[in-house]
C-alpha positions as CSV (number, residue, x, y, z in Angstrom):
1,M,-28.3,1.8,2.5
2,V,-30.3,0.5,-0.5
3,R,-33.5,-1.4,-0.1
4,T,-34.7,-4.0,-2.6
5,T,-38.0,-5.8,-2.8
6,I,-38.3,-9.5,-3.2
7,G,-41.9,-10.5,-3.4
8,S,-43.5,-8.6,-0.6
9,A,-40.4,-8.5,1.6
10,V,-38.2,-5.4,1.7
11,L,-34.6,-6.3,2.3
12,P,-31.9,-3.7,3.3
13,I,-28.6,-4.1,1.3
14,L,-25.5,-2.6,2.7
15,F,-22.6,-1.8,0.5
16,I,-19.3,-2.5,2.1
17,G,-16.1,-2.0,0.0
18,A,-13.6,0.7,-0.6
19,A,-14.9,2.9,2.2
20,S,-14.4,0.1,4.8
21,A,-10.9,-0.6,3.4
22,Q,-9.9,3.0,3.9
23,T,-11.1,3.0,7.5
24,A,-9.0,-0.1,8.4
25,T,-6.3,0.3,11.1
26,P,-2.7,0.0,9.9
27,V,-0.7,-2.9,11.4
28,S,2.3,-0.6,11.6
29,T,3.2,3.1,11.0
30,V,6.8,3.9,10.4
31,Q,8.5,7.3,10.0
32,Y,11.5,7.1,7.8
33,A,14.5,9.5,7.8
34,C,16.2,9.4,4.4
35,A,19.4,10.7,2.8
36,Q,19.6,14.4,1.9
37,G,17.3,15.4,4.8
38,R,14.2,13.8,3.2
39,S,11.6,11.9,5.1
40,L,8.4,9.9,4.5
41,S,5.8,8.1,6.5
42,A,4.4,4.6,5.7
43,E,1.2,3.1,7.1
44,Y,1.3,-0.7,6.5
45,F,-1.9,-2.7,6.0
46,T,-2.5,-6.4,5.5
47,G,-4.9,-8.1,3.1
48,P,-5.9,-11.4,1.6
49,T,-3.3,-13.3,-0.5
50,R,-4.3,-13.7,-4.2
51,T,-3.0,-16.3,-6.7
52,A,-1.2,-15.3,-9.9
53,P,-2.0,-17.2,-13.2
54,S,1.4,-18.9,-12.6
55,G,0.2,-20.2,-9.2
56,A,2.5,-17.9,-7.3
57,P,0.9,-16.2,-4.2
58,I,0.4,-12.4,-4.5
59,P,0.4,-10.6,-1.2
60,G,-2.8,-8.6,-0.6
61,G,-1.4,-5.8,1.6
62,H,-1.0,-2.2,0.8
63,V,0.8,0.9,2.1
64,I,-0.2,4.5,2.3
65,L,2.9,6.7,1.9
66,T,3.1,10.4,2.9
67,L,6.1,12.0,1.2
68,A,8.1,15.0,2.4
69,D,6.1,17.3,0.2
70,G,2.8,16.1,1.7
71,K,1.8,14.0,-1.3
72,K,-0.1,10.8,-0.4
73,L,0.0,7.6,-2.4
74,T,-1.7,4.3,-1.8
75,L,0.2,1.4,-3.3
76,P,-0.7,-2.3,-3.4
77,Q,1.9,-4.9,-2.3
78,T,3.5,-6.8,-5.2
79,L,5.7,-9.8,-5.6
80,S,9.3,-9.4,-4.4
81,G,12.3,-11.6,-4.1
82,S,13.4,-10.0,-0.8
83,G,11.8,-7.5,1.5
84,I,8.4,-6.0,0.8
85,R,7.6,-4.2,-2.5
86,Y,4.7,-1.8,-3.2
87,A,4.1,-0.3,-6.7
88,N,1.5,1.6,-8.7
89,A,-0.1,-0.2,-11.7
90,D,2.6,0.8,-14.3
91,G,5.6,0.4,-11.9
92,S,6.6,4.1,-12.3
93,F,6.5,4.5,-8.5
94,V,8.0,1.7,-6.3
95,F,8.5,1.6,-2.5
96,W,10.7,-1.1,-1.1
97,S,11.2,-1.9,2.6
98,K,13.2,-4.5,4.4
99,G,13.7,-4.6,8.1
100,D,14.0,-1.0,9.2
101,T,15.2,0.3,5.9
102,A,13.5,1.5,2.7
103,F,13.9,3.4,-0.5
104,V,11.7,4.8,-3.4
105,E,12.2,4.4,-7.1
106,E,10.4,6.6,-9.6
107,G,10.1,6.9,-13.4
108,A,10.9,4.6,-16.3
109,N,14.6,4.7,-15.4
110,R,13.9,3.7,-11.7
111,T,15.6,6.8,-10.3
112,V,16.0,6.4,-6.5
113,T,14.3,9.6,-5.1
114,Y,14.3,8.6,-1.4
115,A,17.5,6.8,-0.6
116,D,19.0,5.2,2.6
117,C,15.7,5.6,4.5
118,V,15.9,4.3,8.1
119,G,12.6,3.8,10.0
120,R,11.8,4.7,13.6
121,R,8.5,3.5,15.0
């Protein structure tokens, strides 16, 4: 907590931001079994919708993925034509889900590294 003085009053100022977003409860957690014996876990979070310069709505959710090797990634939700798409800033890591299925694309060539994933809650 930071205190600031205005005139003779001392006012406490609380900083709420990234720390509170990380303590939010996921709306859903799904364990995915994928092709070639791979697996991943996805914790889905909702968030406020933003507006793109074109006027299109941009979903404000995010996902926290835990990959088979233990690596964790937090990806913001992005626009998609079908299903739900999450991607890092440069699009080199993309997680798609639709219904109970999902897959991951990585790299400039969009290589599918987690294929045919089926979720179980």
